[in-house]
VMD Tcl script that draws the C-alpha trace (Angstrom):
set ca {
  {-20.47 -1.44 -1.71}
  {-19.57 -1.89 2.05}
  {-16.76 -4.13 3.36}
  {-17.69 -7.08 5.45}
  {-17.10 -6.37 9.17}
  {-15.41 -9.08 10.87}
  {-12.79 -9.78 13.55}
  {-9.75 -12.08 13.48}
  {-7.45 -13.12 16.33}
  {-4.84 -10.62 14.92}
  {-7.51 -7.84 15.76}
  {-7.38 -8.93 19.34}
  {-3.64 -10.08 20.12}
  {-1.79 -8.58 17.08}
  {0.50 -10.42 14.54}
  {3.41 -12.62 15.03}
  {6.47 -10.33 14.65}
  {10.00 -9.31 15.37}
  {10.09 -6.15 17.37}
  {8.71 -4.25 20.47}
  {5.52 -2.81 18.97}
  {2.88 -3.92 16.92}
  {2.16 -0.44 15.58}
  {5.81 0.71 15.26}
  {7.42 -2.49 13.90}
  {4.68 -5.00 12.56}
  {2.53 -2.18 10.99}
  {5.55 -0.46 9.62}
  {6.61 -3.64 7.87}
  {3.15 -3.94 6.47}
  {3.14 -0.29 5.33}
  {6.28 -1.03 3.44}
  {4.98 -4.34 1.83}
  {2.07 -2.29 0.46}
  {4.15 0.56 -0.77}
  {6.31 -1.96 -2.61}
  {3.35 -3.81 -4.15}
  {1.87 -0.26 -5.32}
  {5.16 0.41 -7.10}
  {5.12 -3.21 -8.56}
  {8.56 -4.25 -7.28}
  {11.30 -3.54 -5.03}
  {12.30 0.34 -5.48}
  {15.59 1.36 -6.77}
  {15.40 4.39 -4.59}
  {13.43 5.07 -1.35}
  {12.93 8.25 0.52}
  {11.07 7.59 3.66}
  {9.28 10.53 5.58}
  {8.64 9.72 9.37}
  {5.86 11.88 11.03}
  {4.93 12.28 14.65}
  {5.59 9.14 16.94}
  {7.31 7.34 14.00}
  {9.78 10.30 13.81}
  {10.08 10.85 17.67}
  {10.33 7.18 18.91}
  {10.58 5.17 15.74}
  {14.25 4.58 15.96}
  {14.05 2.95 19.49}
  {11.26 0.57 18.08}
  {13.14 -0.23 15.02}
  {10.47 1.45 12.80}
  {13.09 2.64 10.34}
  {14.37 -0.88 9.77}
  {10.80 -2.20 9.72}
  {9.81 0.02 6.92}
  {12.79 -0.76 5.02}
  {12.12 -4.49 5.61}
  {8.70 -4.11 4.33}
  {10.13 -2.55 1.09}
  {12.34 -5.46 0.56}
  {9.45 -7.86 1.00}
  {10.18 -9.18 4.43}
  {7.14 -10.37 6.68}
  {6.80 -8.95 10.10}
  {8.22 -12.28 11.85}
  {11.42 -12.18 9.55}
  {14.57 -12.61 11.70}
  {16.38 -10.37 9.05}
  {14.46 -7.30 10.14}
  {17.12 -5.82 12.58}
  {19.64 -6.17 9.79}
  {17.45 -4.47 7.13}
  {19.84 -1.61 6.29}
  {22.37 -4.18 5.60}
  {20.42 -6.11 3.16}
  {19.05 -3.22 0.63}
  {20.87 -4.99 -1.95}
  {21.37 -1.79 -4.31}
  {18.21 -0.02 -2.89}
  {19.25 3.58 -2.09}
  {17.51 4.70 1.24}
  {17.24 7.99 2.87}
  {14.95 9.58 5.49}
  {13.30 13.02 5.67}
  {10.80 14.95 7.57}
  {7.59 15.12 5.49}
  {6.33 18.37 7.09}
  {2.77 17.19 7.72}
  {0.40 19.06 9.84}
  {-1.21 18.04 13.21}
  {-4.10 16.36 11.40}
  {-1.96 13.50 10.30}
  {-2.06 10.24 12.09}
  {0.93 10.24 14.67}
  {2.30 6.90 13.12}
  {2.39 8.21 9.53}
  {5.04 7.42 6.78}
  {5.28 9.13 3.36}
  {7.22 6.76 0.76}
  {8.77 8.48 -2.48}
  {9.84 5.56 -4.47}
  {11.68 5.30 -7.72}
  {12.14 2.33 -10.00}
  {13.92 2.51 -13.52}
  {10.52 3.67 -15.26}
  {8.33 5.25 -12.36}
  {8.16 7.59 -9.56}
  {5.38 7.26 -6.79}
  {4.35 8.70 -3.75}
  {2.52 6.61 -1.01}
  {1.26 7.87 2.35}
  {-0.03 5.56 5.10}
  {-0.25 5.04 8.75}
  {-0.20 2.38 11.26}
  {-3.32 2.27 13.43}
  {-2.30 -0.16 16.00}
  {-2.24 -4.06 16.46}
  {-0.62 -4.20 13.14}
  {-3.66 -2.86 11.24}
  {-2.67 -0.11 8.71}
  {-4.06 2.20 6.08}
  {-2.68 3.63 2.82}
  {-4.60 7.01 2.38}
  {-2.89 8.66 -0.50}
  {-1.23 7.50 -3.69}
  {0.48 10.47 -5.53}
  {-2.32 13.26 -5.56}
  {-5.18 10.80 -5.05}
  {-6.93 10.21 -1.65}
  {-7.38 6.46 -1.18}
  {-8.12 3.70 1.38}
  {-6.21 0.56 1.18}
  {-5.88 -1.71 4.12}
  {-4.11 -4.93 2.57}
  {-6.81 -7.03 4.11}
  {-8.27 -7.95 0.59}
  {-6.72 -8.36 -2.52}
  {-6.92 -4.96 -4.39}
  {-6.83 -3.76 -8.00}
  {-5.80 -0.27 -8.58}
  {-6.42 1.56 -11.96}
  {-5.72 5.20 -12.91}
  {-7.87 6.29 -15.82}
  {-9.69 9.14 -17.52}
  {-12.81 9.93 -15.67}
  {-15.46 9.14 -18.27}
  {-18.70 6.98 -18.55}
  {-18.05 3.30 -19.21}
  {-14.94 2.86 -17.49}
  {-16.14 1.26 -14.33}
  {-18.47 -1.06 -16.60}
  {-15.46 -2.03 -18.73}
  {-13.24 -2.87 -15.63}
  {-15.94 -4.83 -13.99}
  {-16.74 -6.84 -17.19}
  {-13.07 -7.95 -17.36}
  {-13.07 -9.01 -13.82}
  {-16.51 -10.87 -14.37}
  {-15.16 -12.55 -17.27}
  {-12.34 -13.86 -15.06}
  {-14.74 -15.08 -12.44}
  {-13.52 -12.51 -9.79}
  {-15.94 -11.07 -7.45}
  {-16.00 -7.40 -6.32}
  {-16.13 -6.96 -2.65}
  {-15.68 -3.15 -2.45}
  {-15.20 -0.45 -4.98}
  {-14.44 3.20 -4.78}
  {-13.41 5.97 -7.27}
  {-11.43 8.88 -6.19}
  {-10.96 11.79 -8.87}
  {-9.27 14.96 -9.01}
  {-12.37 16.72 -10.78}
  {-15.07 15.67 -13.36}
  {-13.59 14.55 -16.49}
  {-10.09 14.40 -15.41}
  {-7.83 11.58 -14.07}
  {-9.22 9.33 -11.52}
  {-8.12 6.46 -9.34}
  {-10.16 3.44 -8.93}
  {-9.72 1.00 -5.85}
  {-11.42 -2.39 -6.24}
  {-11.09 -4.89 -3.30}
  {-11.71 -8.52 -4.68}
  {-12.57 -11.88 -3.35}
  {-9.83 -13.38 -5.48}
  {-6.42 -12.36 -6.76}
  {-6.35 -10.62 -10.21}
  {-4.18 -12.57 -12.60}
  {-1.63 -10.73 -14.82}
  {-3.55 -11.60 -17.90}
  {-6.72 -9.89 -16.62}
  {-4.55 -6.89 -15.48}
  {-3.24 -6.74 -19.12}
  {-6.79 -6.83 -20.55}
  {-7.88 -3.85 -18.40}
  {-4.78 -1.97 -19.18}
  {-5.65 -2.58 -22.84}
  {-9.14 -0.77 -22.33}
  {-9.49 2.80 -23.63}
  {-8.41 5.51 -21.29}
  {-6.83 3.07 -18.82}
  {-3.40 4.63 -17.92}
  {-1.96 2.50 -15.19}
  {-2.80 -0.92 -13.41}
  {-1.50 -2.32 -10.48}
  {-2.60 -5.49 -8.27}
  {-1.85 -5.37 -4.48}
  {-2.50 -8.90 -3.09}
  {-3.85 -9.46 0.35}
  {-1.19 -9.52 3.24}
  {-1.60 -12.75 5.17}
  {0.04 -12.48 8.60}
}
mol new
graphics top color blue
foreach p $ca { graphics top sphere $p radius 0.5 }
foreach p [lrange $ca 0 end-1] q [lrange $ca 1 end] { graphics top cylinder $p $q radius 0.2 }
display resetview
């Protein structure tokens, strides 16, 4: 299925934000928001890898604080962003060099996040004007922009999984706008990205998780700003 192609005013003038740069500040907040949602809540520990322009000029643009603010759940116009380091409320934060090659986008960040029960790696880039993309979760290549509500599943790659998940969504009246499955190899683990026209409620997520061979379910809501 293909995404609808449309432009909003934000594609033209950028989002309302705190900070000097839509890509280095507003986009960084959005990347932090998405990484937090993929983990499921505020992380207990966050190692943040800055690449390219994010690494070289990010401090001057407030990128480091913006990424932390996103992990805390702040929107890009939140006046607390400049003080994000002081507001981590028990979240341990460190920065590192992710050692990415030249093919990586210059505004790339790698999050290594930990909760009490889970560790996850999320890689993404700020594309300009506040637009972002998450292109890797752990070892899976993905494509998540935050422009639609998004359901993520990790499952065993076998016949019937896509039908089972689609059936649950249909039973809850949730329409699929876009779907793609990323797998390591045939018959092994796979990650499914499903963009929807409606949020996926907790009971629908629980029903999907109860399906055979579904290992992990996470809902990432649309970021409206």
